N, C-alpha and C positions, 0 to 999 in steps of 0.2 A: 361808452359809460360802462363801468364794471358794477356787478352786483355785490354789495357788501354782505358779509356773512354775519348773521345775528350772533350775539355773544351773551350767554352760552347758547349752543344749539345742538340739539339731538332729537331726532324724531321720536325715539322711544321715551325721551324725557319730556319734551315740550308738547307732543301730541298734535292737536288741531291747529294751533298757531303756526307750527312749522310746516304743516301740510298746506295751509293757506298761503304761506309765504312762498313756498316752492311753486305752487300753482300759478301765483301771480308772476313769479320770475319766468316761468315757462311761457306765459301769455305775452309778457313784454318781449321776450326773446323772439317770439313769432311775429311781432309787429314793428317796433321801433328801436328798442334799446340794443339787444344782442346782435341781431342780424336780420336783414330783410329776407334772407334765404329760407325757403320753406324746409329744405333738408336740415339746416342747422336747428330750426325750431323743433323738428321731429326728434333730433338727437337730444336736445335739452329735455323734451318731454319724456323721452326714454330714460334719461338720467333720473328725472323726478320719480317716474314709476318704479324703476328698479331700486332706487334708494329706499322707497317705502316698502316694496315687496320683500326685499332682502331681510329687513328687520322683522317683518311679520313671519317669514319662513323660519328665521332663526329662533324666534320666541316659541314657535310651535314644534321645534325639534327637527325641522326639515333642513338640515345643515347642507346637504348636497344641493338642494334647490337654492338655498341662500348663496352658496358659492357661485352658482351660475348667474344669479342676479348681480352679484357684486362685481363680476368681471365686466359688466356693462357700465356701471356707474363710476368706474375708475378711469374711463377713457378721457383723453385730453379735451374732448368737446363738452365735457360736463363742467359745471361751476367748480371753482377751486375747492370750496369747503366740502362739496359733495365728494370729490375725489379723495380728499383727505380722510373723511369719515369712512368711505367705502374701502379705502386701502387698509385702514386700521382694522376694520371688521373682518376683512378678507384674511389678514394674518391671524387674527384670533380664531376664526372658524376653522382654518386649516389645522390649527393645533387641537381643536375640539373634535374634529371628524374622526370617529373610530375606524379602525381597519381590521379585517379578519383574514385569516389564511385557511382555506379549505383543504382537507386531505381525506383519503379513504384507504382502508386496509381490508385484506381478506381474512379468512379464518386462521391462516398461519401467521398473521401479523405483517404480511408483506404489503408494501405500498402499491396502490393502484393508480394509474394515470388516466386511463380511458373512461373517465367519469364525468358526466354532465351534471352541473350544479345550477339550480334555480333558487332564487330568493324571492319570496312572496309572488311566485308565479312568473318571475322575470329571469331569463337565462343570464347568468353572470360568468359562466365558464363552460366551454365545450369539452375541455380536458383540464387535468390538474398539473400545474407546473410549479407549485409552491409560491405563487405570486400573491401579494396582498390585495384585498378588495375593500374599497372604502364604502361604508354604509352609514345610514342614519342611525342614531341611537334609538334603542327601544326594542320591542319584541318583534321577531321575524320568524317566518316558517321557511326552513331550508330543506331542499330535496336533493338527494344524491341518486343518480341513475347509472347503473352499470350492468351490462350483459343481460338486459331485460328485467333486472331487479331494481327496486326503488326503496330507498330508506329516507324517511322524512322525520325531522325533529324540530322542535320549537326552541329558539335560542333568545337570549337577552344580550344585546350589544350595549356596552356602557360608553357614555360620552368621554372622549379623551383617551380611551383604551386603544392601544396600537398592537397590530399583528397577533391578535388572539387566535388560537388554532381551534377550529371546529372539525371534528372527524366523523366520517360515516363508516360504519363497519358492516361488511357484507359476509353472510354465511356462504362460504364456498367449499367445494369438495376438496379434501386434503388426503393424499395418499403418501404418507411419509416413507414407506418402504418400497413403493413403486411396484406392488404386486397386483394392481388393478382393483383392489378392494379398499374402499374409502375408510378412513380411520374410524368413523363413527360406527361402522359395521365390522371392523377388523379386530378380532380378539387378540391378534399379535401384531400391533401396528408398527413395531420396530423390526420385525422379521419378515422377509418376503415369504408368501405362502401361495396357496393354490387359488387361481382365479375362479370366482363363482362359489367359493366355499367360505369358511369363516376367517380366511386370511392367515391361518396358521399353516406351517409346512407339514406335509405328510411324510411318512417314513421314506417313501421313494424319493421325495424331494430332498430329504436330509442325506440319503445315500448318494444321490446325484451331486449334491453340493460337496460332500466329502471326497468325491472322486474327480472333482473339477481340476483342470490343470493348475489353477492358482494355488492349490494346496501343496503341490510339489512333492508329496509323499503318500499318495493315495494307495499305492501298491507296495508300500514298505512292509506291511504285515505279511503279504504273500512272499516277498523275498526272504524275510526272516524265517518263515516256516520252511521254505525251500532249503535255506541254509541248514536248518536243524535236520530236515529230512536227508539232505546230502551227507551231513555228519553221521546220522544214524546208519545210512547205507554203507558209508565208508567203514564204520565200526563193524557192521555185519561182514563186510568183505575181509577185513584184516583178521578179525578173530575167527571167522570161518576158516580162513587159510591156516591160522595158527592151530586151530583144533584139528584140522585134517592133517597138518604136519605132525602134531603130537601123536595122532593115531598111527601114522606111518612109522614114526620112531619106535613106538611101543611094539608094533608087529616085528620090526627089524631086530630090536633088542632081544625079544623072546625067541626069534628064529635062530639067533646066534647061540642061544642056550638050549637049542633043540626043544623049544617049547617048555622049558623047565622053569619058567618064571614063577616065583612064589605068588601066593595069593595076595600078599601085601603089596608086592610090586605091581601086580595087575590092577589092584584097587587104586594105587597111587596114580597110575597112568589114566585110569578111567576118571578119577576125580579131576585131574588137570584138563582132560579132554572135555568133560561135562561143563566145567567152569567156563572154558573158552567158547563152547557152543552156546551156553546160556547167554553170555554177553553178546554173541553174534545175533542170537534170536531177539534180544531186547533192541539191539541196533536196527534190525530189520523192521520191527514193529514201529519204532520211532521214525525211521526213515520213510516207511510207507505212509504213516499218518501225516507227517509233515508235507510229503509230496502231494497227497490228495487234497488236504485242507488248503495248502498254499495255492494249488491250481484253481480250486473253487474261488478263493478270494481274488486271485488274479483276474479271472473272467468277470467277476462281479464289479471290479474296480475299473475305472476308465484310465487311459494312459495319461501321464503327466509329463511335464517338461523334463523332469528328472529321469523318467522312464526312457524318453526319446534320447536323452543324452547318454544314458547307460547303454542303450542298444547300439549306439554308434561309436562307443569308446572301446579301446582294446581291453582284453581280459583273458582269463584262463578257465577252462572247464576240466574237472577231474572226475572220471568215472572209475569206480572200483567194483568188481564183481567176483564172486567165487562159485565154484561148482564141485561136483564129486571128484573130478579129475584135476582140480587145481583152480586158479583164479587168474585174473588179468587186470591191468590198470591201463586206462585210456586217457591220455592227456591231450586236450585240444586248446588252441589259442588263436586269438585274432589281434593283429597289431596294425 
C-alpha cells in the first residue's frame, strides 16, 4: 500500500497536521504498511525528521545546515512527496546560500597566500587560493593570521550574494629602494642610501655611484683635462722652440752686420721673441694644471667598461718638450 500525499501539503504551511501525518506514516512504515524491515522504518523516520529540521533551519537562516538535512530527505527510501518537497527546497537554498572569497595584502598592496582564515572561530582556509567559501547569511567575525600577526574584522554576509571579496590588510615592512632602511624611516625611499642612517645617500655614496662601471664615463673629465693639459704642453713646446729659434735668428742677423743692428730692429726681434715665449708660458701653465687636476680626478674615479676598452685599444701618444738647447718630439703608438 502506498501513502497518499495530502493536498495541499507543506510543513511550513500546514504545521501540526502535517507533522502528525508524517509521524503516523513513519509508525505505519515500521509495522505493517511500508515494510516489516526495521532498517526501512528507520530510513522513513530519518526522512520525517530531516524534512522538518530542514525547514526549521532554513527559517532561522541556517542555510548550510538546511542543505545537509535536505540531502537526507531526497533519498529514494523517502516517501515520494517528501522527496519532491526536499528536492525543490534544495534547489532554492543552493541559490540562496551566499559565498565569499577571502584575500590578504601587505603594505605594498601585494597579495599574500600563506594566510590562515577563521570564521566565528572555525578554520575555513589554511592558505588563500582565491576559492569561494559558502557561509550562512548574517554577521560573522573573520580573522586573518599571517606571520604571527592577526587581523580581525566583523562582516555582514547577505543572502543570495555570491563571491563577495573580504580582504585582510597587514602592515609589513617595505623597502622600496633596497637600502635596508624601511620606507617609514627612510627620508629618501626611492634612492638607495646608507644602512642605519636616514636612508639618504651620503657624498661618498654619490661619488661611488658616479664612478660605477654602469655609468661608462666616470673618468671622462680626467681624460678631457689630460687632453687640455697635453695641448697646453704641446703649445709650450712649439712656441718655446719658435721663441728660441727667433732669438738665434736675431743674434745671427746682428752678427752679420757686426752688431750694428739698429735699436728698432733689436726691439722688433725682442717683441717677437717675447710674444712667442709668453704663449709658451701660458701653454705650460694650462698643461701643468690640466695634467695635475686630471690625474687627481682619475684616481678618485673608478674604472669603467669604457676605460678598460680604451686601455686595450690601439692609439698614439705624442710628447713635445723644449729646452735651452732645442726641443724634441716623441711619438709612441700601440696597435
